[in-house]
C-alpha positions as CSV (number, residue, x, y, z in Angstrom):
1,M,-20.2,9.4,-1.7
2,T,-17.5,6.9,-1.0
3,A,-14.8,6.1,-3.4
4,P,-15.0,2.8,-5.4
5,A,-13.0,-0.1,-3.8
6,P,-9.6,-0.5,-5.3
7,Q,-8.9,-3.7,-7.3
8,R,-6.0,-6.0,-6.2
9,L,-2.7,-6.6,-7.8
10,K,-2.0,-10.3,-7.7
11,R,0.6,-11.2,-10.4
12,R,4.3,-10.9,-9.6
13,A,4.9,-9.0,-12.8
14,E,2.6,-6.2,-11.7
15,F,4.5,-5.9,-8.4
16,L,7.9,-5.9,-10.3
17,R,6.7,-3.3,-12.7
18,A,5.6,-1.0,-9.8
19,A,9.0,-1.6,-8.1
20,A,11.0,-0.8,-11.3
21,K,9.2,2.2,-12.7
22,G,7.1,3.6,-10.0
23,R,7.7,6.3,-7.4
24,K,8.7,5.2,-3.9
25,A,8.0,6.6,-0.5
26,A,9.5,5.1,2.6
27,V,8.0,6.2,5.9
28,H,8.4,4.7,9.4
29,G,5.7,2.0,9.2
30,L,5.6,1.1,5.5
31,V,7.1,1.6,2.0
32,L,4.7,2.7,-0.8
33,Q,5.4,2.2,-4.5
34,A,3.1,4.0,-6.9
35,L,3.0,3.5,-10.7
36,P,0.7,5.8,-12.7
37,R,-1.5,4.2,-15.4
38,D,-3.4,5.6,-18.3
39,D,-6.4,3.3,-18.5
40,G,-8.8,5.6,-16.5
41,G,-9.7,2.7,-14.0
42,P,-9.7,2.6,-10.3
43,A,-6.6,2.2,-8.2
44,R,-5.2,-1.2,-8.0
45,I,-3.4,-2.1,-4.8
46,G,-1.1,-4.9,-3.7
47,F,0.4,-5.9,-0.4
48,T,3.7,-7.7,0.4
49,V,5.7,-8.5,3.5
50,T,9.1,-10.1,3.3
51,K,10.3,-13.1,5.3
52,K,12.7,-10.7,7.1
53,V,9.7,-9.4,9.1
54,G,9.0,-12.8,10.7
55,N,7.2,-16.1,10.3
56,A,4.0,-16.7,8.4
57,V,1.7,-15.7,11.3
58,I,3.5,-12.4,11.9
59,R,3.7,-11.6,8.1
60,N,0.0,-12.3,7.8
61,R,-0.9,-10.1,10.7
62,T,1.3,-7.3,9.3
63,R,-0.4,-7.7,5.9
64,R,-3.9,-7.5,7.5
65,R,-3.0,-4.3,9.3
66,L,-1.8,-2.8,6.0
67,K,-5.0,-4.0,4.3
68,E,-7.2,-2.4,6.9
69,A,-5.3,0.9,6.9
70,A,-5.5,1.0,3.1
71,R,-9.2,0.2,3.2
72,L,-10.1,2.9,5.7
73,L,-8.0,5.6,4.0
74,L,-8.9,4.8,0.4
75,R,-12.6,4.8,1.3
76,E,-12.4,8.5,2.0
77,R,-10.2,9.4,-1.0
78,T,-10.8,8.9,-4.7
79,I,-7.5,7.6,-6.2
80,E,-7.6,6.5,-9.8
81,N,-5.2,5.5,-12.6
82,V,-2.4,4.2,-10.4
83,D,-1.0,0.9,-9.1
84,L,-0.1,1.0,-5.5
85,V,2.2,-1.5,-3.7
86,L,2.4,-1.5,0.1
87,I,5.3,-3.2,1.7
88,G,5.2,-4.0,5.3
89,R,8.2,-3.4,7.5
90,D,9.2,-4.8,10.8
91,A,7.9,-1.7,12.4
92,T,4.5,-2.1,10.8
93,R,3.4,-4.7,13.3
94,A,4.0,-2.8,16.5
95,R,3.1,0.7,15.1
96,P,-0.1,2.1,16.7
97,F,-2.9,1.9,14.1
98,T,-3.6,5.6,14.1
99,Q,0.2,6.2,13.4
100,L,0.1,3.6,10.6
101,M,-2.8,5.4,9.0
102,D,-0.8,8.6,9.2
103,D,2.2,6.9,7.7
104,L,0.1,5.8,4.7
105,S,-1.4,9.2,4.2
106,R,2.1,10.8,4.3
107,A,3.5,8.2,1.9
108,L,0.6,9.0,-0.5
109,A,1.4,12.6,-0.3
110,K,5.1,12.0,-0.9
111,V,4.3,10.3,-4.2
112,G,1.9,13.0,-5.3
113,L,-1.5,11.4,-4.6
């Protein structure tokens, strides 16, 4: 059985709350922020890439790579009661996809998920 699809974080306040109170794990290809919740719902996930990474085309490509890595990894794992924020780095774009998946898995382990 596959895990339910995570919901999306969309509001700025949700991203800021995860940044202020959540656990952080920085790995080579990305930064993960995780904030536990008590509502019993599925994981919620948000993606962000700063302008330091590049222009809009590059940032969107980086975000799409993060989304696909998260989709494939969270399809296999059941993660609930947490807000996740994935932050793309400059290295995210050029990182081989299998290594990016490993980075995400390692970051989840670092924050205890």
